[in-house]
N, C-alpha and C positions, 0 to 999 in steps of 0.2 A: 235272801242274798243272793239269788239269780239277780235280782230286779238291779244290783249295783254292777257291775259290769255291761248293763244297758244302755244304766243312765251316763256314768264312767262315759264309753262310748258314745253315746248320744253329745255329751256335753264339748269331746273332745272332735267331735265335726261341728258344731257350732262355731267353737273358738274357729275353727278351719275357711269358716266363711266367710267367721268375719274381717277375719286379717286377709283371708283372699279378698274384698274385696273391698278391705279400709282403704283411702283417697292417704297419698303422703310417705309410702313406704320409701326408707334408699337403700333398702338390702331389693327391693321386688324393682324385675324388670318390665318395661312396660313392654303392651302387645301388639303390633302391628299387624293387620293386613297388609301382603305381599301390593305395593301399584307397580301395575307397568312401568319405564321405564320411555320418559318420552324418547322418542325416535334421532338419533344422532341428524346433528346437522354438518355441514361441511362445513368443512375447517376454510376459510379465507385468509390468505396471509396480510391485513391492513397494511397498505403502505400508505407512507400523507402523499400527495398528489402534490407534484414538485414542475413547474415547467421547466419547459426541456430549458437548457441556454441557448442563448443569443447567440446564431452567427457571427465570428467573428467576420469583422469591417472586408480585411481585405488575409489572405491568406498569407500562415504565419513566417512562409518565409521567401514573403513580400514587402517588400513599402508602399504608402497604400495610395502610390502611384504607378502604381504594376511592375516596379526595376524588384528583380530580386534583391535577399538583404545580403549585402554586404561585409560578413564576414564572412576572415576570412583564416585553412587553418594552419598554425604556426608551427614549422619544419624544425628536426632533431637533426643533432649528427648523430653517429654510429654508437649504438651501445653508452644516449645518455640522456639525463631528462635534463641538463642545465640550457638555460633560455639563452641564444645566440642576440648577437646586438638584432641582425633579422629579427630572430623570434619577438623580439621586443618591439621594434619598427610595428610589426604586424597586430601583436594586439595592443601596443597604445591607440593604431584605430579602432579596436573591436572596441575597444572599453567606449572612447570616444564613438561609439555607433551606442552600444549600451547606457551608456549617462544622455542622450536626445530621449531616448526610447526606456523609458524609464517601467515602462511594464512589460518586455523584454524578459521571454527571463531562457533560458540555454539551458542547453548539457553539454561537456567536456566529453568527446569522445580521444580514451586514450591509443593512438596504434606504432605496432614494433613495423620492421621489415620482417622475414622470413626464416631468421640463420636464430639459433637460439630453438631453447627448447619452448611448450607453450605454456609452458608454468615460468618462468623466468618472463618468458614477453611481456604475459596479463602483468607479474607485479611490479617491469617499464614499461608499462603505456599504463598501468595507473600512476606511478613518478611523474611520469611531463601528465597528465588529463592536472592532477594537481599540481602540481606545477607550478602550471599554468593559472587555475582557478587563483591562485596566490598570488600572482602573480598583479590578475584581474582586482581584487579585494583588496590588492593594495594598493591600485590605484580605485579605490576609492566608490566599486561597484560592489551591493548589500550581495554577504558571503547569501543567503538565501535564494537568489535568484539563479547559482550555481549548480551544478548536477554535476558530479563525475559518473563513468565507466571505461572500464578499460575493455579492450576488442582485444589487445595482444599482434598478433601475425593473424588471427581468423578473418578481419572483415580486409581483406589491401584494393586500396584504390587502383593501383599502378600491375596488370598481371604482369611479371617476367625478370628474370632471377639473375638481376648483374643492378650494379650499385644507380645506373636510373632509375632504375622501379625500386629497387627499394629507399630511395632518397628519395621520394617522391608517398612513403608507407608509411617513414619513420614523424608522426602525426600529430597532431592535436589540433581533433578537428571539430568550428563546433555544429549541435542545431536546435535550435527555435523553437522553444516548446510551444 
């Protein structure tokens, strides 16, 4: 009877050995030896090689003949964003220039005089710039060529604290891009 337990233990050991060596066991995990990790490679940003844009043939604020672009400011009355007949005449001239120079893009800056709060003048400057843009668009200039911004009273053209300076600061100013 002493042989039975030894045979049973030997049989179990043999069975365990067979199972351990048997390929394809789904529950068995493959044991691998640790391989050293490859050395890290430095991160390199991959940028598409794009050539720099060609320089403009003339500076954006000059005509091809070297003269300054003749876009003029449109001026406004105190606390007003409606276009006067003088302002419309200036904008008609600016629109003709923009028609002839279809590649030109402009920024219209809305400006105010120093009177009133910062918030009020920013809103008024925005209305002046938008009114100016709307007039040019109604003339036939593409809206996509015109950007507006308001500086309110923050960028005065004329320094001074009288009507002479204030009247020069209430304007829609044109900047060619």
